[in-house]
Every structure is written in C-alpha cells, then in structure tokens.
MISE-689988 format. One line per field, with one value per atom (N, C-alpha, C, O, CB): atom name; x, y, z. Coordinates in nm, 2 decimals, decimal comma. Atoms other than C-alpha are relative to their C-alpha. Glycine has a CB too. Layout:
BEGIN
atom <- (CA;...);
xx <- (X;...);
yy <- (Y;...);
zz <- (Z;...);
This chain:
BEGIN
atom <- (N;CA;C;O;CB;N;CA;C;O;CB;N;CA;C;O;CB;N;CA;C;O;CB;N;CA;C;O;CB;N;CA;C;O;CB;N;CA;C;O;CB;N;CA;C;O;CB;N;CA;C;O;CB;N;CA;C;O;CB;N;CA;C;O;CB;N;CA;C;O;CB;N;CA;C;O;CB;N;CA;C;O;CB;N;CA;C;O;CB;N;CA;C;O;CB;N;CA;C;O;CB;N;CA;C;O;CB;N;CA;C;O;CB;N;CA;C;O;CB;N;CA;C;O;CB;N;CA;C;O;CB;N;CA;C;O;CB;N;CA;C;O;CB;N;CA;C;O;CB;N;CA;C;O;CB;N;CA;C;O;CB;N;CA;C;O;CB;N;CA;C;O;CB;N;CA;C;O;CB;N;CA;C;O;CB;N;CA;C;O;CB;N;CA;C;O;CB;N;CA;C;O;CB;N;CA;C;O;CB;N;CA;C;O;CB;N;CA;C;O;CB;N;CA;C;O;CB;N;CA;C;O;CB;N;CA;C;O;CB;N;CA;C;O;CB;N;CA;C;O;CB;N;CA;C;O;CB;N;CA;C;O;CB;N;CA;C;O;CB;N;CA;C;O;CB;N;CA;C;O;CB;N;CA;C;O;CB;N;CA;C;O;CB;N;CA;C;O;CB;N;CA;C;O;CB;N;CA;C;O;CB;N;CA;C;O;CB;N;CA;C;O;CB;N;CA;C;O;CB;N;CA;C;O;CB;N;CA;C;O;CB;N;CA;C;O;CB;N;CA;C;O;CB;N;CA;C;O;CB;N;CA;C;O;CB;N;CA;C;O;CB;N;CA;C;O;CB;N;CA;C;O;CB;N;CA;C;O;CB;N;CA;C;O;CB;N;CA;C;O;CB;N;CA;C;O;CB;N;CA;C;O;CB;N;CA;C;O;CB;N;CA;C;O;CB;N;CA;C;O;CB;N;CA;C;O;CB;N;CA;C;O;CB;N;CA;C;O;CB;N;CA;C;O;CB;N;CA;C;O;CB;N;CA;C;O;CB;N;CA;C;O;CB;N;CA;C;O;CB;N;CA;C;O;CB;N;CA;C;O;CB;N;CA;C;O;CB;N;CA;C;O;CB;N;CA;C;O;CB;N;CA;C;O;CB;N;CA;C;O;CB;N;CA;C;O;CB;N;CA;C;O;CB;N;CA;C;O;CB;N;CA;C;O;CB;N;CA;C;O;CB;N;CA;C;O;CB;N;CA;C;O;CB;N;CA;C;O;CB;N;CA;C;O;CB;N;CA;C;O;CB;N;CA;C;O;CB;N;CA;C;O;CB;N;CA;C;O;CB;N;CA;C;O;CB;N;CA;C;O;CB;N;CA;C;O;CB;N;CA;C;O;CB;N;CA;C;O;CB;N;CA;C;O;CB;N;CA;C;O;CB;N;CA;C;O;CB;N;CA;C;O;CB;N;CA;C;O;CB;N;CA;C;O;CB;N;CA;C;O;CB;N;CA;C;O;CB;N;CA;C;O;CB;N;CA;C;O;CB;N;CA;C;O;CB;N;CA;C;O;CB;N;CA;C;O;CB;N;CA;C;O;CB;N;CA;C;O;CB;N;CA;C;O;CB;N;CA;C;O;CB;N;CA;C;O;CB;N;CA;C;O;CB;N;CA;C;O;CB;N;CA;C;O;CB;N;CA;C;O;CB;N;CA;C;O;CB;N;CA;C;O;CB;N;CA;C;O;CB;N;CA;C;O;CB;N;CA;C;O;CB;N;CA;C;O;CB;N;CA;C;O;CB;N;CA;C;O;CB;N;CA;C;O;CB);
xx <- (-0,04;1,32;-0,11;-0,23;0,04;0,10;1,15;0,03;0,15;0,01;-0,01;1,09;-0,09;-0,20;-0,03;0,08;0,96;-0,04;0,05;0,07;0,05;0,74;-0,04;-0,10;-0,11;0,05;0,67;-0,04;0,00;0,10;0,04;0,51;0,12;0,23;-0,12;-0,11;0,72;0,05;0,17;-0,05;-0,04;0,72;0,04;0,09;-0,11;-0,04;0,77;-0,10;-0,07;0,13;0,09;0,46;-0,09;-0,14;-0,10;0,07;0,28;0,10;0,17;-0,12;-0,10;0,48;-0,06;-0,15;0,12;0,05;0,41;0,12;0,21;-0,09;-0,10;0,64;-0,06;-0,16;0,06;0,04;0,61;0,11;0,22;-0,03;-0,09;0,76;-0,01;-0,11;-0,03;0,00;0,87;0,00;0,02;-0,11;0,01;0,85;-0,14;-0,23;0,07;0,14;0,55;-0,05;0,02;0,00;0,07;0,30;0,00;-0,01;-0,14;0,00;0,29;0,04;0,02;-0,13;-0,02;0,42;-0,06;-0,03;0,16;0,09;0,18;0,00;-0,01;-0,14;0,01;0,19;-0,15;-0,20;0,10;0,14;-0,16;-0,01;0,04;-0,09;0,01;-0,24;-0,14;-0,17;0,04;0,13;-0,60;0,00;0,09;-0,09;0,00;-0,71;0,00;0,06;-0,13;0,00;-0,77;0,14;0,18;-0,09;-0,14;-0,41;0,08;0,17;0,07;-0,07;-0,28;-0,03;0,06;-0,04;0,03;-0,47;0,05;0,09;-0,16;-0,05;-0,38;0,15;0,19;-0,03;-0,15;-0,01;0,05;0,16;0,07;-0,05;0,01;0,10;0,17;0,06;-0,09;0,21;-0,08;-0,20;0,10;0,07;0,13;-0,05;-0,12;0,08;0,04;0,08;0,03;0,10;0,07;-0,03;0,08;0,07;0,04;-0,13;-0,06;0,29;-0,01;0,03;0,15;0,02;0,20;0,06;0,06;-0,15;-0,05;0,35;-0,11;-0,15;0,14;0,11;0,09;0,06;0,14;-0,10;-0,04;0,15;-0,12;-0,22;0,10;0,11;-0,08;-0,01;0,09;0,02;0,02;-0,23;0,07;0,12;-0,15;-0,07;-0,08;0,15;0,22;-0,02;-0,14;0,27;0,02;0,14;0,05;-0,01;0,20;-0,03;-0,13;-0,09;0,02;0,23;-0,01;0,08;0,11;0,02;0,09;0,02;-0,04;-0,14;-0,01;0,20;-0,02;0,03;0,14;0,02;0,10;-0,15;-0,22;0,09;0,14;-0,23;-0,01;0,08;-0,04;0,03;-0,39;-0,14;-0,23;0,02;0,13;-0,68;-0,03;0,06;-0,01;0,03;-0,87;-0,10;-0,17;-0,06;0,09;-1,06;-0,05;0,04;0,06;0,05;-1,29;-0,07;-0,15;-0,10;0,06;-1,39;-0,03;0,01;0,10;0,03;-1,54;0,10;0,13;-0,14;-0,11;-1,26;-0,06;-0,17;0,08;0,04;-1,28;-0,03;-0,11;0,11;0,03;-1,30;-0,13;-0,18;0,11;0,14;-1,63;0,00;-0,11;-0,05;0,00;-1,52;0,05;0,11;0,08;-0,05;-1,43;0,15;0,21;-0,06;-0,14;-1,07;0,01;-0,03;0,08;-0,02;-0,98;0,15;0,23;-0,05;-0,14;-0,65;0,02;-0,07;0,04;-0,04;-0,47;0,11;0,21;0,03;-0,10;-0,27;0,03;-0,06;-0,04;-0,04;-0,08;-0,08;-0,09;0,15;0,07;-0,29;0,09;0,04;-0,08;-0,09;0,02;0,05;0,04;0,12;-0,06;0,19;-0,08;-0,06;0,13;0,09;-0,08;0,04;-0,03;-0,03;-0,05;0,13;-0,08;-0,11;0,15;0,07;-0,07;0,11;0,21;-0,08;-0,10;0,12;-0,05;0,02;0,04;0,05;-0,11;-0,15;-0,22;0,02;0,14;-0,46;-0,05;0,03;-0,02;0,07;-0,71;-0,11;-0,19;-0,06;0,09;-0,91;-0,09;-0,04;0,07;0,09;-1,22;0,05;0,04;-0,14;-0,04;-1,08;0,12;0,14;0,03;-0,12;-0,76;-0,01;0,08;0,13;0,02;-0,91;0,11;0,16;-0,14;-0,10;-0,66;0,14;0,23;0,00;-0,13;-0,38;-0,01;-0,11;0,06;-0,01;-0,27;0,09;0,19;0,06;-0,09;-0,12;0,08;0,02;-0,08;-0,09;0,17;0,08;0,13;0,10;-0,06;0,31;0,15;0,22;-0,02;-0,14;0,65;0,09;0,19;0,03;-0,09;0,79;0,01;0,11;-0,06;0,00;0,71;0,11;0,15;-0,13;-0,11;0,98;0,13;0,23;0,00;-0,12;1,24;0,12;0,23;0,03;-0,10;1,44;0,02;-0,06;-0,05;-0,03;1,60;0,01;-0,02;0,13;-0,01;1,65;-0,13;-0,13;0,10;0,13;1,28;-0,03;0,01;-0,11;0,04;1,14;-0,07;-0,15;-0,08;0,06;1,03;-0,15;-0,19;0,07;0,14;0,66;-0,01;0,07;-0,07;0,03;0,51;-0,11;-0,13;-0,04;0,10;0,23;-0,03;-0,01;-0,13;0,04;0,09;-0,15;-0,19;0,08;0,15;-0,29;-0,05;0,01;-0,07;0,08;-0,54;0,08;0,09;-0,03;-0,08;-0,31;-0,09;-0,03;0,08;0,08;-0,61;0,01;-0,02;-0,15;-0,02;-0,53;0,15;0,18;-0,09;-0,15;-0,15;0,04;0,00;0,08;-0,06;0,04;0,09;0,17;0,08;-0,06;0,18;0,16;0,22;-0,03;-0,14;0,54;0,06;0,18;0,05;-0,05;0,56;0,04;-0,03;-0,11;-0,05;0,77;0,02;0,08;0,13;-0,02;0,77;0,06;0,05;-0,14;-0,07;0,95;-0,10;-0,22;0,04;0,08;0,81;-0,03;-0,13;0,07;0,02;0,84;-0,09;-0,10;0,14;0,11;0,56;-0,13;-0,14;0,02;0,13;0,19;-0,05;-0,03;-0,10;0,05;0,02;-0,15;-0,19;0,07;0,14;-0,36;-0,07;-0,03;-0,06;0,07;-0,59;-0,08;-0,10;-0,08;0,08;-0,81;0,06;0,19;-0,15;-0,06;-0,77;0,07;0,08;-0,11;-0,08;-0,57;-0,08;-0,02;0,04;0,08;-0,86;-0,03;-0,10;-0,13;0,03;-0,87;0,11;0,22;-0,03;-0,11;-0,68;-0,03;0,05;0,00);
yy <- (0,13;0,73;-0,10;-0,07;0,01;0,11;0,40;-0,11;-0,14;-0,06;0,10;0,14;-0,12;-0,09;0,05;0,11;-0,21;-0,08;-0,12;-0,10;0,09;-0,40;-0,13;-0,13;0,07;0,12;-0,76;-0,10;-0,08;-0,07;0,10;-1,06;-0,09;-0,08;-0,08;0,09;-1,34;-0,09;-0,11;-0,10;0,09;-1,56;0,08;0,03;-0,09;-0,08;-1,26;0,01;0,07;-0,05;0,00;-1,32;0,13;0,17;-0,11;-0,13;-0,99;0,11;0,10;-0,01;-0,10;-0,68;0,14;0,15;-0,02;-0,13;-0,31;0,10;0,10;0,04;-0,10;-0,04;0,14;0,18;0,00;-0,13;0,30;0,10;0,09;0,01;-0,10;0,61;0,12;0,17;0,04;-0,12;0,91;-0,04;-0,15;0,09;0,02;0,95;-0,02;0,04;0,12;0,02;0,84;0,14;0,22;-0,10;-0,13;1,12;-0,01;0,09;0,02;0,02;0,96;-0,14;-0,23;0,03;0,14;0,66;0,00;0,08;-0,03;0,00;0,57;-0,14;-0,24;0,04;0,12;0,32;-0,01;0,09;0,00;0,01;0,18;-0,12;-0,23;-0,03;0,10;-0,02;-0,05;-0,13;0,07;0,05;-0,10;-0,15;-0,22;0,05;0,15;-0,46;-0,06;-0,17;-0,04;0,05;-0,51;-0,01;-0,11;0,08;0,00;-0,42;-0,10;-0,17;0,14;0,10;-0,64;-0,14;-0,22;0,01;0,13;-0,93;-0,02;-0,13;-0,02;0,01;-0,85;-0,03;-0,11;0,13;0,02;-0,85;-0,11;-0,17;0,13;0,10;-1,10;0,06;-0,02;-0,12;-0,07;-0,84;0,09;0,09;0,08;-0,09;-0,58;0,13;0,21;0,03;-0,12;-0,30;-0,02;-0,11;0,13;0,00;-0,24;0,13;0,23;-0,02;-0,12;0,02;0,01;-0,08;0,01;-0,02;0,16;0,13;0,23;-0,01;-0,12;0,40;0,03;-0,06;-0,03;-0,04;0,59;0,08;0,18;0,09;-0,06;0,68;0,03;-0,04;-0,09;-0,03;0,86;-0,12;-0,17;0,13;0,11;0,59;0,01;-0,08;-0,02;-0,02;0,75;-0,03;-0,03;0,14;0,03;0,68;-0,15;-0,19;0,08;0,14;0,31;-0,09;-0,07;-0,04;0,10;0,02;-0,14;-0,18;0,00;0,13;-0,32;-0,11;-0,10;-0,01;0,11;-0,65;-0,13;-0,14;0,01;0,13;-1,00;-0,01;0,09;-0,03;0,02;-1,15;0,02;0,01;-0,15;-0,02;-1,06;-0,04;-0,02;0,15;0,02;-1,17;0,12;0,19;-0,14;-0,12;-0,91;-0,04;-0,14;0,11;0,01;-0,88;0,14;0,22;-0,08;-0,13;-0,59;-0,01;-0,10;0,06;0,00;-0,50;0,15;0,24;-0,05;-0,13;-0,20;0,05;-0,02;0,01;-0,05;0,01;0,06;0,10;0,10;-0,06;0,15;0,14;0,20;-0,02;-0,14;0,50;0,01;0,12;0,06;0,00;0,40;-0,03;-0,06;0,13;0,03;0,34;-0,14;-0,20;0,11;0,13;0,03;0,00;0,11;-0,05;0,02;-0,10;-0,13;-0,23;0,00;0,12;-0,35;-0,03;0,05;0,02;0,05;-0,54;-0,09;-0,17;-0,06;0,09;-0,72;-0,08;-0,03;0,09;0,09;-1,02;-0,11;-0,13;-0,07;0,09;-1,28;-0,13;-0,18;-0,03;0,13;-1,59;-0,12;-0,23;-0,02;0,11;-1,81;-0,01;-0,11;0,01;0,00;-1,71;0,07;0,05;0,06;-0,06;-1,50;0,14;0,20;-0,09;-0,13;-1,19;0,12;0,14;0,02;-0,13;-0,86;0,10;0,12;0,05;-0,10;-0,61;0,14;0,23;-0,05;-0,13;-0,32;0,01;-0,10;0,06;-0,01;-0,18;0,14;0,23;-0,01;-0,12;0,08;0,03;-0,05;-0,03;-0,04;0,27;0,12;0,22;0,03;-0,11;0,49;0,13;0,24;-0,03;-0,12;0,74;0,07;0,19;-0,03;-0,05;0,78;-0,02;-0,07;-0,06;0,01;0,79;0,06;0,17;0,06;-0,05;0,84;-0,04;-0,01;0,15;0,05;0,67;-0,15;-0,20;0,07;0,14;0,31;0,00;0,08;-0,09;0,03;0,20;-0,12;-0,22;-0,02;0,11;-0,03;-0,04;0,05;0,04;0,05;-0,25;0,03;-0,01;-0,15;-0,04;-0,10;-0,12;-0,12;0,09;0,12;-0,45;-0,06;-0,13;-0,09;0,06;-0,56;0,07;0,01;0,01;-0,06;-0,31;-0,06;-0,06;0,15;0,06;-0,49;0,10;0,06;-0,13;-0,11;-0,16;0,06;0,15;0,10;-0,05;-0,08;0,16;0,21;-0,05;-0,15;0,29;0,07;0,19;0,04;-0,06;0,34;0,12;0,11;-0,11;-0,11;0,67;-0,04;-0,13;0,11;0,03;0,67;0,05;0,13;0,07;-0,05;0,71;0,14;0,20;-0,09;-0,14;1,06;0,01;0,12;0,07;0,00;0,96;-0,15;-0,24;0,07;0,12;0,68;0,01;0,10;-0,05;-0,01;0,61;-0,13;-0,23;0,02;0,11;0,39;-0,05;-0,17;-0,12;0,04;0,39;-0,05;-0,10;0,12;0,05;0,31;-0,16;-0,22;0,04;0,14;-0,05;-0,04;-0,15;-0,07;0,03;-0,02;-0,09;-0,07;0,14;0,08;-0,28;0,09;0,17;-0,12;-0,09;-0,11;0,00;0,10;-0,04;0,00;-0,22;0,05;0,05;-0,14;-0,06;-0,07;0,14;0,22;-0,01;-0,14;0,24;0,05;-0,01;0,00;-0,07;0,49;0,13;0,18;0,01;-0,13;0,82;0,10;0,11;0,06;-0,10;1,09;0,12;0,19;0,04;-0,13;1,36;-0,01;0,08;0,04;0,01;1,23;0,01;-0,03;-0,14;-0,01;1,29;-0,14;-0,24;0,07;0,13;1,01;0,02;0,12;-0,05;-0,01;0,96;-0,12;-0,23;0,03;0,12;0,74;-0,07;-0,20;0,05;0,07;0,67;0,04;0,03;0,05;-0,04;0,80;0,14;0,20;0,01;-0,12;1,11;0,12;0,21;0,03;-0,11;1,34;0,00;0,09;0,00;0,01;1,23;0,06;0,07;-0,15;-0,05;1,38;-0,06;-0,03;0,15);
zz <- (-0,06;-1,18;-0,03;-0,01;0,15;0,01;-1,26;0,10;0,13;-0,15;-0,10;-1,00;-0,04;-0,09;0,15;0,03;-1,04;0,13;0,20;-0,10;-0,11;-0,79;-0,06;-0,17;0,09;0,05;-0,83;0,11;0,23;-0,09;-0,10;-0,66;0,03;-0,03;-0,06;-0,04;-0,51;-0,12;-0,13;0,11;0,11;-0,83;-0,12;-0,22;-0,03;0,11;-1,06;-0,12;-0,22;-0,06;0,11;-1,28;0,00;-0,11;0,02;0,00;-1,17;0,03;0,13;0,11;-0,01;-1,21;-0,02;-0,10;-0,10;0,02;-1,17;-0,01;0,08;0,13;0,01;-1,30;0,03;-0,02;-0,15;-0,04;-1,14;-0,04;-0,01;0,16;0,04;-1,29;0,09;0,13;-0,15;-0,08;-1,09;0,15;0,19;-0,03;-0,15;-0,71;0,04;-0,02;0,07;-0,05;-0,51;0,05;0,10;0,11;-0,05;-0,42;0,16;0,22;-0,05;-0,14;-0,07;0,03;-0,05;0,07;-0,05;0,13;0,14;0,22;0,01;-0,12;0,41;0,07;0,00;-0,04;-0,08;0,69;0,05;0,10;0,12;-0,05;0,77;0,10;0,07;-0,12;-0,11;1,09;0,01;0,10;0,13;-0,01;1,01;0,00;-0,05;-0,12;-0,01;1,07;-0,14;-0,16;0,07;0,14;0,69;-0,06;-0,12;-0,09;0,05;0,61;0,08;0,02;0,01;-0,08;0,89;-0,06;-0,07;0,15;0,05;0,75;-0,14;-0,18;0,00;0,14;0,39;-0,01;-0,10;-0,07;0,01;0,46;0,09;0,06;0,05;-0,09;0,74;0,10;0,16;-0,07;-0,09;0,93;0,09;0,09;-0,09;-0,09;1,19;-0,06;0,00;0,12;0,08;0,93;-0,14;-0,18;0,05;0,14;0,56;-0,03;0,04;-0,09;0,04;0,39;-0,15;-0,23;0,05;0,14;0,05;-0,05;0,02;-0,03;0,07;-0,20;-0,10;-0,18;-0,07;0,09;-0,40;-0,12;-0,10;0,08;0,13;-0,76;-0,09;-0,09;-0,08;0,09;-1,01;-0,10;-0,15;-0,07;0,09;-1,24;-0,13;-0,19;-0,02;0,13;-1,55;0,01;-0,09;-0,05;-0,02;-1,40;0,03;0,06;0,11;-0,04;-1,35;-0,12;-0,19;0,12;0,11;-1,60;0,07;0,14;-0,11;-0,06;-1,49;-0,11;-0,21;0,07;0,10;-1,66;0,08;0,20;-0,07;-0,07;-1,58;0,04;0,05;0,11;-0,04;-1,47;0,15;0,23;-0,03;-0,14;-1,14;0,04;-0,05;0,04;-0,06;-0,93;0,09;0,13;0,08;-0,09;-0,73;0,11;0,10;-0,09;-0,11;-0,41;0,04;0,07;0,12;-0,04;-0,33;0,14;0,16;-0,10;-0,14;0,03;0,02;-0,04;0,11;-0,05;0,20;0,10;0,20;0,07;-0,08;0,35;0,13;0,13;-0,08;-0,12;0,70;-0,02;0,07;0,11;0,03;0,55;-0,08;-0,10;-0,08;0,06;0,38;-0,15;-0,20;0,02;0,15;0,01;-0,02;0,06;-0,07;0,04;-0,18;-0,01;-0,06;-0,13;0,02;-0,18;-0,08;-0,03;0,13;0,08;-0,45;0,00;-0,05;-0,15;0,00;-0,40;-0,11;-0,15;0,14;0,11;-0,68;0,04;0,09;-0,13;-0,05;-0,62;-0,11;-0,19;0,13;0,10;-0,82;0,02;0,13;0,02;-0,01;-0,90;0,02;0,06;-0,13;-0,02;-0,88;0,14;0,21;-0,10;-0,14;-0,55;0,10;0,22;-0,01;-0,10;-0,39;0,05;0,14;0,11;-0,05;-0,33;-0,04;-0,16;-0,04;0,04;-0,31;-0,04;0,03;0,12;0,05;-0,52;-0,01;0,02;-0,14;0,01;-0,57;0,03;0,04;-0,14;-0,03;-0,49;-0,05;-0,09;0,15;0,05;-0,60;0,10;0,13;-0,14;-0,10;-0,34;-0,04;-0,10;0,13;0,03;-0,39;0,06;-0,01;0,04;-0,07;-0,14;-0,06;-0,05;0,15;0,06;-0,34;-0,15;-0,22;0,06;0,14;-0,69;-0,08;-0,05;-0,04;0,08;-0,96;0,03;-0,04;0,00;-0,04;-0,78;0,03;0,07;0,12;-0,05;-0,72;0,12;0,13;-0,11;-0,11;-0,39;-0,04;-0,09;0,13;0,03;-0,44;0,13;0,20;-0,12;-0,12;-0,16;-0,01;-0,10;0,02;0,00;-0,07;0,01;-0,06;0,12;0,00;0,01;-0,13;-0,15;0,10;0,13;-0,34;-0,09;-0,19;-0,07;0,07;-0,46;0,04;-0,04;0,02;-0,05;-0,25;-0,02;-0,07;-0,07;0,01;-0,24;0,13;0,17;-0,11;-0,13;0,09;0,01;0,11;0,06;0,00;-0,01;-0,04;-0,07;-0,10;0,03;-0,08;0,09;0,21;0,00;-0,09;0,05;0,13;0,12;-0,08;-0,12;0,41;0,00;-0,08;0,12;0,00;0,51;0,04;0,11;0,11;-0,03;0,53;0,11;0,16;-0,12;-0,10;0,77;0,04;-0,03;-0,04;-0,05;0,98;0,03;0,11;0,13;-0,02;0,98;0,07;0,07;-0,14;-0,07;1,17;0,12;0,15;-0,09;-0,12;1,48;0,12;0,21;0,04;-0,11;1,70;0,00;0,11;-0,02;0,00;1,60;-0,02;-0,06;-0,11;0,01;1,60;0,12;0,23;0,00;-0,11;1,80;0,08;0,03;-0,06;-0,09;2,10;-0,01;0,03;0,14;0,00;2,04;-0,14;-0,16;0,02;0,13;1,68;0,02;0,08;-0,11;-0,01;1,67;-0,14;-0,23;0,07;0,13;1,38;0,03;0,14;-0,08;-0,03;1,33;0,06;0,02;-0,14;-0,07;1,56;-0,08;-0,06;0,13;0,07;1,30;-0,12;-0,20;-0,06;0,10;1,07;0,07;0,19;-0,08;-0,06;1,13;0,04;-0,04;-0,09;-0,05;1,33;0,02;0,09;0,14;-0,01;1,30;0,06;0,02;-0,14;-0,06;1,51;-0,10;-0,09;0,12;0,11;1,21;-0,13;-0,15;0,01;0,12;0,86;0,01;0,12;-0,11;0,00;0,76;0,05;0,10;-0,14;-0,04;0,85;0,15;0,20;-0,08;-0,15;1,22;0,08;0,03;0,04;-0,09;1,51;0,14;0,23;0,01);
C-alpha cells in the first residue's frame, strides 16, 4: 500500500510505501507546540520506504529523550510533514494528520503522558508511558 502525506498547500509531499512500523501518540511539550494541539501523532516508516518531494525547511532541537529531532516543514504554508529523530535512526516520523486518511491505523502506544492533558482519552488496550517508551 502507498500513502501520501502532504502539507496544507500541497508543495511538500511524502509518499510512504507499506504499513508503518509504529503509530505513536506523543504528549511532550515539544510535540504540543509543534502541532498547536494537545499531542502529536506520528507514523514511523523505514527511510527506504519513503520518498520526499518538494522543498522543506528544517528545525533541529534536542528531544526530551536526549537526541536530536529535526522536523521538516513547508516553506510556503508552514505545515510540519515529517521528522527525523536520533532515537529512531533509520526511520522517518510522518504526521498522521498530513495523510488526511480517516482509516489510518490506530496508535500502538502513547508516550510522555506526564504532560498529557487530563481530558485526553486514548484506548486502554495500548501501552501508556509517563516518559519515553522505556519508562513505566
């Protein structure tokens, strides 16, 4: 299966082939600020399954897990479409909302719940972590 994610204006596009290796909800403050929402949700695909077209600007920050996270966004409309994180080397994270596909696979885990908004509800049958995936 091929899926296409794109920015609001359509100038930055990412094609992902196959199924994501993981779909993750993140409640860290950086994801909240990046999305302008109360959490971010990303689908992770091996880099060899991803084709990027269009220009992108980038911003690199130190992630809460200790490694660099570089986000790529459209220089025209500003939409963040994908990112590259040291902690998940070999994969790109792609913003699930950029796929605009209601049937997209559900999240397999929720991370950084220590900063989750109290009114956010997620499926009880997925793992929930107060910090990164390695925390309990």
